[in-house]
C-alpha positions as CSV (number, residue, x, y, z in Angstrom):
1,M,53.3,34.4,114.1
2,R,56.5,35.9,114.9
3,V,57.3,39.0,113.0
4,A,60.5,40.9,112.4
5,I,60.7,44.5,111.2
6,G,63.6,46.5,109.9
7,S,64.5,49.8,108.3
8,D,67.2,52.2,107.3
9,K,67.0,55.9,107.8
10,S,64.7,56.4,104.8
11,G,62.2,54.0,106.2
12,F,62.5,55.0,109.9
13,T,59.3,56.9,110.1
14,L,57.1,54.4,108.4
15,K,58.8,51.5,110.4
16,E,57.9,53.2,113.8
17,A,54.2,53.4,112.7
18,I,54.0,49.7,111.8
19,K,56.0,48.9,114.8
20,S,53.4,50.5,117.0
21,F,50.7,48.4,115.4
22,L,52.4,45.1,115.6
23,A,53.0,45.6,119.2
24,S,49.3,46.8,119.8
25,E,46.3,44.8,120.9
26,E,45.1,44.9,117.2
27,G,48.4,43.3,116.0
28,K,48.2,40.7,118.7
29,A,44.5,39.9,117.7
30,L,45.9,39.1,114.3
31,G,48.2,36.5,116.1
32,V,51.3,38.7,115.8
33,D,54.2,37.9,118.3
34,F,56.2,41.1,118.2
35,D,58.3,42.7,120.8
36,P,59.4,46.1,119.9
37,V,62.9,45.8,121.3
38,R,63.7,42.2,120.3
39,D,62.2,42.2,116.8
40,D,63.2,45.5,115.5
41,L,66.3,44.5,113.7
42,G,67.2,47.7,111.7
43,T,67.8,51.4,112.7
44,T,66.3,52.1,116.1
45,D,67.8,55.4,116.6
46,I,67.9,57.9,113.7
47,S,71.5,58.9,114.8
48,D,72.6,55.1,114.5
49,V,71.7,54.3,110.9
50,H,71.9,50.7,109.5
51,P,72.3,50.6,105.7
52,Y,69.5,48.7,103.9
53,Y,71.8,45.9,102.6
54,R,72.9,45.1,106.3
55,V,69.3,45.2,107.6
56,A,67.9,43.0,104.8
57,G,71.0,40.8,105.1
58,D,70.4,40.3,108.7
59,V,66.7,39.7,108.5
60,A,66.4,37.3,105.7
61,P,68.3,34.4,107.1
62,R,66.5,34.7,110.3
63,V,63.1,34.2,108.2
64,L,64.5,31.2,106.5
65,S,65.8,29.6,109.6
66,G,62.2,29.7,111.1
67,E,63.2,32.3,113.9
68,Y,60.7,34.6,112.2
69,D,57.6,33.6,110.1
70,R,57.4,36.9,108.4
71,A,59.0,40.2,108.2
72,I,58.5,43.7,107.0
73,L,61.5,45.6,105.4
74,I,61.5,49.4,104.7
75,C,63.9,51.6,102.8
76,G,63.5,54.7,100.7
77,T,61.6,52.9,97.7
78,G,61.4,49.3,99.1
79,A,63.6,48.0,96.1
80,G,66.9,48.0,98.0
81,M,65.6,45.8,100.7
82,N,63.9,43.6,98.3
83,V,66.9,43.1,96.1
84,V,69.0,42.0,99.1
85,A,66.2,39.7,100.6
86,N,65.8,38.0,97.5
87,K,69.5,37.1,97.3
88,F,68.6,34.4,99.9
89,K,67.6,30.9,98.3
90,G,64.3,30.1,99.5
91,L,63.1,33.5,100.5
92,S,60.3,35.4,98.7
93,A,60.2,39.2,99.2
94,V,58.0,41.7,97.3
95,V,57.8,45.5,97.1
96,C,54.2,46.7,97.4
97,E,52.7,50.1,97.3
98,G,49.1,49.3,98.1
99,V,46.9,47.0,100.4
100,Y,45.7,44.7,97.6
101,S,49.0,43.9,96.3
102,A,50.5,43.3,99.8
103,R,47.5,41.0,100.4
104,M,47.9,39.1,97.1
105,A,51.7,38.8,97.6
106,R,50.8,36.5,100.4
107,V,47.8,34.8,98.7
108,I,49.2,34.1,95.5
109,N,52.9,34.1,95.9
110,G,53.4,33.0,99.5
111,A,55.8,36.0,100.1
112,Q,57.4,35.8,103.7
113,V,58.7,39.3,103.4
114,L,56.9,42.7,102.8
115,C,59.1,45.5,101.5
116,M,57.8,49.1,101.4
117,G,59.2,52.6,100.7
118,G,59.2,55.1,103.3
119,W,59.4,57.9,100.7
120,I,56.3,56.6,99.0
121,I,54.1,55.1,101.6
122,A,52.1,57.1,104.2
123,P,52.2,55.6,107.8
124,E,48.4,54.8,107.8
125,M,48.8,53.2,104.5
126,G,51.8,51.2,105.6
127,V,49.9,49.9,108.7
128,E,46.8,48.7,106.5
129,M,49.3,47.2,104.1
130,A,50.9,45.3,106.9
131,K,47.5,44.0,108.3
132,A,46.7,42.7,104.9
133,F,49.9,41.0,104.4
134,L,50.0,39.5,107.8
135,S,46.2,38.3,107.9
136,A,46.5,36.6,104.4
137,E,47.6,32.9,103.9
138,T,48.8,31.3,100.7
139,Y,46.1,30.3,98.3
140,V,43.3,31.0,100.9
141,G,40.2,32.6,99.5
142,I,40.9,31.8,95.8
143,E,39.2,29.4,93.4
144,E,40.2,25.9,93.3
145,W,41.6,25.7,89.9
146,R,43.7,28.8,90.7
147,K,45.1,27.1,93.6
148,E,46.2,24.0,91.7
149,W,47.7,26.3,88.9
150,L,49.7,28.4,91.5
151,A,50.9,25.4,93.2
152,A,52.3,24.0,89.9
153,A,53.7,27.5,89.0
154,A,55.5,27.7,92.5
155,Q,57.2,24.4,91.8
156,K,58.3,25.7,88.4
157,V,59.7,28.8,90.2
158,E,61.5,26.6,92.7
159,D,63.0,24.7,89.7
160,I,64.3,28.0,88.4
161,E,65.7,28.9,91.9
162,E,67.4,25.7,92.2
163,R,69.1,26.0,88.7
164,N,70.1,29.7,89.3
165,F,71.5,29.1,92.7
166,A,73.4,26.0,91.8
167,H,76.1,28.0,89.8
């Protein structure tokens, strides 16, 4: 799975920790295809800062096009990246502050983008959250009745999205 990462200045330290994990043997063992130069789409030098709206606005269409399977976006709280990424029809981004929510964002919601806050998440926790998000698959590991209910709910959410983006 090809993964992109991006941050603004506030998420830079956390991004660097997760980036190291993504490029490591452990990341590769999870099936991650990540090149630290090619796939870092945000602030790569703390003196050359990219704003959150530009980073998320660059990453989201690349996930939608299939260039990337998943992405991790990091700003101060994760909220700014999340708001911008969710402006793209068909993309599901979530802000998480823990390992469980990062995993369940994939399992239950099929989220393609994990957003985190560099002011909130310690680097070690961020790496664990990335592992949970990237190793989880939609509807895997839950009861059959819940899978059916969630699939029906996902269709309702798509219907809402269609109506709202039609304007």
